[in-house]
C-alpha positions in Angstrom: 0.0 -0.2 0.0 1.2 3.5 -0.7 0.4 6.8 0.8 0.3 9.7 -2.0 0.0 13.2 -0.2 -1.1 16.0 -2.6 -0.4 19.6 -1.6 -3.5 21.9 -3.5 -3.6 25.6 -3.4 -7.1 27.0 -3.8 -9.6 24.6 -2.1 -11.5 27.0 0.4 -14.0 25.0 1.8 -16.1 21.6 2.0 -17.2 21.1 -1.4 -13.8 22.1 -2.9 -12.7 18.6 -0.8 -15.5 17.0 -2.2 -14.7 18.0 -6.1 -11.1 16.8 -5.4 -11.9 13.8 -3.5 -14.0 12.8 -6.7 -11.9 14.0 -9.1 -9.6 11.6 -7.7 -11.7 8.5 -7.1 -12.7 8.9 -10.8 -9.4 9.0 -12.2 -7.9 6.1 -10.1 -8.5 2.8 -8.2 -7.9 4.3 -4.6 -8.7 2.8 -1.1 -9.3 5.9 0.5 -8.8 9.7 -0.2 -9.2 12.5 1.7 -8.9 16.2 1.4 -8.5 19.1 3.9 -8.9 23.1 2.9 -7.5 23.7 6.0 -4.0 22.1 5.9 -4.3 22.4 1.6 -3.9 18.9 1.9 -5.1 15.8 0.1 -3.9 12.3 1.0 -4.5 9.3 -0.5 -4.6 5.4 0.1 -3.9 3.0 -2.7 -2.9 -0.3 -3.5 -0.3 0.7 -5.9 2.3 4.2 -6.7 0.0 6.6 -8.5 2.1 8.6 -10.9 3.1 12.5 -11.1 2.2 13.4 -14.4 -1.2 11.8 -14.1 -2.1 13.1 -11.0 -1.7 16.3 -12.7 -4.0 15.7 -15.3 -6.6 15.0 -13.2 -5.9 17.7 -10.5 -5.2 21.1 -13.3 -8.9 20.6 -14.5 -10.4 21.1 -11.4 -9.3 25.0 -11.3 -7.0 24.1 -8.1 -3.0 24.5 -8.3 -1.3 21.0 -7.5 2.0 22.1 -5.7 3.9 19.0 -4.7 3.2 15.1 -4.8 5.1 12.5 -2.3 4.7 9.1 -1.6 5.7 6.5 1.0 4.9 3.5 2.0 1.4 3.0 4.1 1.0 0.5 7.0 -2.1 0.4 8.4 -2.1 0.9 12.2 -4.9 -0.2 14.7 -5.8 -2.4 17.7 -5.3 -5.7 15.9 -2.4 -5.2 13.3 0.6 -6.7 13.7 
């Protein structure tokens, strides 16, 4: 699993977050996506790493500015996870 963090400028409210989340879900097979307009951030959990150029092609038409993309291995944390 991979955790991809996007820094996105231009989100101002919950509807902006929903707009970005929907665009990501429609373009990629993801386990989870969550955006925060207060942090200017979108976090995506997916099985495979998402190509930055494809992410840019998805975010640009939404009207928001993709500032940076970073990826790291994701390990689920929880009470019963070893």
